[in-house]
C-alpha positions in Angstrom: 105.8 -19.6 18.1 102.7 -21.2 16.5 99.7 -18.9 15.7 96.2 -19.8 16.8 94.9 -19.7 13.3 95.9 -18.8 9.8 94.3 -15.9 7.8 93.1 -18.4 5.2 91.1 -20.2 7.9 89.4 -17.0 9.0 88.5 -16.1 5.4 87.1 -19.6 4.9 84.8 -19.3 7.8 83.4 -16.0 6.5 82.8 -17.4 3.1 80.9 -20.4 4.6 78.7 -18.0 6.6 77.9 -15.9 3.5 77.1 -19.1 1.5 74.8 -20.3 4.2 72.9 -16.9 4.3 72.6 -16.7 0.6 71.2 -20.3 0.4 68.7 -19.5 3.1 67.6 -16.3 1.4 67.1 -18.1 -1.9 65.2 -20.9 -0.2 62.8 -18.3 1.3 62.3 -16.6 -2.0 61.2 -19.9 -3.5 59.2 -21.2 -0.6 56.9 -18.0 0.0 55.4 -18.0 -3.6 54.9 -21.7 -3.5 53.2 -21.5 -0.1 51.0 -18.7 -1.3 50.1 -20.7 -4.4 49.0 -23.6 -2.1 46.4 -21.4 -0.3 42.8 -21.8 -1.5 41.7 -18.9 -3.7 39.0 -16.6 -2.4 35.6 -17.5 -3.8 33.5 -14.4 -4.8 29.9 -14.8 -3.7 27.4 -12.5 -5.4 25.0 -10.8 -3.0 21.4 -11.8 -3.5 19.3 -9.2 -5.2 16.8 -7.4 -3.0 13.3 -8.5 -3.7 11.2 -6.1 -5.7 8.7 -4.0 -3.8 5.1 -4.7 -4.2 3.4 -2.8 -7.1 -0.2 -1.7 -6.9 -0.8 -1.2 -10.6 -3.8 -2.8 -12.1 -7.6 -3.1 -12.4 -9.5 -4.4 -9.4 -13.0 -5.2 -8.2 -14.5 -6.1 -4.9 -17.2 -6.0 -2.3 -17.7 -3.6 0.6 -20.1 -2.8 3.4 -20.5 -0.7 6.6 -22.5 1.9 8.4 -23.5 5.4 7.6 -25.3 8.1 9.5 -26.0 11.8 9.6 -28.7 14.5 9.2 -31.1 12.4 11.3 -30.6 9.2 9.2 -28.5 6.1 9.8 -28.3 2.5 8.8 -26.3 -0.3 7.2 -25.3 -0.8 3.6 -23.5 -3.3 1.3 -22.3 -3.3 -2.3 -19.3 -3.4 -4.5 -16.7 -1.3 -6.3 -14.2 -1.4 -9.2 -11.3 0.8 -10.0 -7.7 1.1 -11.3 -4.4 1.9 -9.6 -1.1 3.1 -11.2 2.3 3.0 -9.4 5.3 3.9 -11.5 8.3 1.5 -11.1 10.5 2.7 -8.3 7.9 5.2 -7.0 6.0 4.9 -3.7 3.1 7.1 -5.0 -0.1 5.4 -6.2 -2.7 7.1 -8.4 -6.1 5.8 -9.4 -9.9 6.1 -9.5 -12.8 4.1 -8.0 -16.5 3.8 -8.6 -18.8 2.1 -6.0 -22.4 1.5 -5.3 -24.4 0.0 -2.4 -27.9 -0.9 -1.3 -28.9 0.5 2.0 -31.5 0.6 4.8 -30.4 4.1 5.8 -33.4 6.2 6.9 -35.4 7.8 9.6 -39.1 8.1 10.6 -40.7 10.8 12.8 -44.2 11.7 13.8 -45.6 15.1 14.8 -49.2 16.3 15.1 -50.3 13.0 13.7 -48.3 13.4 10.5 -45.6 10.8 9.9 -42.6 11.6 7.8 -40.4 8.8 6.6 -37.1 9.1 4.8 -35.4 6.1 3.1 -32.2 6.0 1.1 -32.4 2.8 -0.9 -29.1 3.1 -2.7 -26.1 5.4 -3.1 -22.7 5.5 -4.7 -19.5 7.5 -5.4 -17.0 8.1 -8.2 -13.7 9.2 -6.8 -10.0 9.8 -7.4 -7.5 8.2 -5.0 -4.0 9.4 -4.3 -1.8 7.4 -1.9 1.6 6.4 -0.6 2.6 2.8 -0.6 4.7 1.2 2.0 5.3 -2.1 0.1 2.0 -4.0 0.6 0.4 -1.3 2.7 -1.3 1.6 1.0 -2.4 4.8 2.8 -4.6 7.1 0.6 -6.9 10.1 0.5 -9.9 10.2 -1.9 -12.5 12.6 -3.2 -15.1 13.1 -5.9 -18.8 12.9 -6.7 -21.5 11.3 -4.6 -25.2 10.5 -5.2 -28.0 9.0 -3.3 -31.6 7.9 -4.2 -33.9 9.0 -1.5 -37.6 8.5 -0.9 -39.8 10.6 1.4 -43.3 9.6 2.4 -45.6 12.0 4.3 -49.0 11.2 5.7 -51.6 12.8 3.5 -49.2 13.7 0.7 -48.0 10.3 -0.5 -44.5 9.4 -1.6 -41.8 11.1 -3.7 -38.3 10.0 -4.7 -35.4 12.0 -5.9 -31.7 11.4 -6.7 -29.4 13.8 -4.8 -26.0 14.6 -6.3 -23.2 16.0 -4.2 -19.6 15.4 -3.3 -17.5 13.3 -1.0 -14.0 13.2 0.6 -12.3 10.7 2.8 -9.3 8.6 3.5 -8.4 4.9 4.0 -5.9 2.1 4.3 -5.5 -0.9 2.1 -3.4 -4.0 2.9 -2.4 -6.6 0.2 -1.9 -10.1 1.4 -1.1 -12.2 -1.7 -2.6 -13.7 -4.8 -4.1 -10.4 -5.9 -6.2 -10.0 -2.8 -6.3 -6.9 -0.5 -8.6 -5.6 2.3 -9.4 -2.0 3.1 -10.9 0.2 5.8 -12.2 3.5 4.7 -14.0 6.7 6.0 -16.0 9.0 3.7 -17.9 12.1 4.3 -20.6 12.8 1.7 -22.8 15.9 1.2 -25.7 15.0 -1.1 -27.3 18.4 -1.6 -30.9 19.4 -1.8 -33.8 18.2 -4.0 -37.5 19.3 -4.3 -40.2 17.1 -2.7 -43.9 17.9 -3.1 -42.9 21.3 -4.6 -40.6 22.2 -1.7 -36.8 21.9 -1.3 -35.8 19.2 1.2 -32.6 20.9 2.3 -29.3 19.1 2.0 -28.4 16.0 3.9 -25.1 14.4 4.6 -23.6 11.1 5.9 -20.5 9.9 7.6 -19.6 6.5 6.3 -17.3 3.8 7.7 -16.8 0.7 5.6 -14.6 -2.3 5.1 -13.9 -3.9 1.7 -12.2 -6.8 -0.1 -10.6 -6.3 -3.5 -9.2 -8.6 -6.1 -6.6 -7.1 -8.5 -6.4 -8.7 -11.9 -3.1 -9.6 -13.3 -1.3 -9.3 -9.9 2.0 -11.1 -9.4 
């Protein structure tokens, strides 16, 4: 009786399957690296550096003007200032000093019992330290130091006398830089000018509350 297949035929079929599987595996091992090599390489893009923060260091000069009043005197003034700031690299603290002076029409006039007393401050100034915190191009600061004012008093029947009062001042302000070395500021100062002798008598102290705006130019700014 004839068999349906010989053992040699079965073994041949198995060998063919093994050969096909081995060939396919070898083909995959070759194809995968080649395909990976064909992929475009990843391009490394360096992140742009963050721009450097604004630095307030440098000498500056400018103009200022505003209003002052107190102790029965008030009026307008205008003048100028110069100073220096220092801000260490990487720090937000700003240190410096400023000297300013202004011409004024601050004064007062009163009449009693036919006697007129007139007070006129024709110029004043300050010399102050400034300490602040910078928020890039915005500077918030406190300030304090010496203050002086040249005052003249005229009294009917006595004539005129002028004195320079010397005292102290404190205040605070905000300054905003806007490019090319320029900055603008808004500032409040309280000044106590102390007493002086007029016509052989002490005048008593007088003070002012000052609000002013200014414009500065910083030399060597970038």
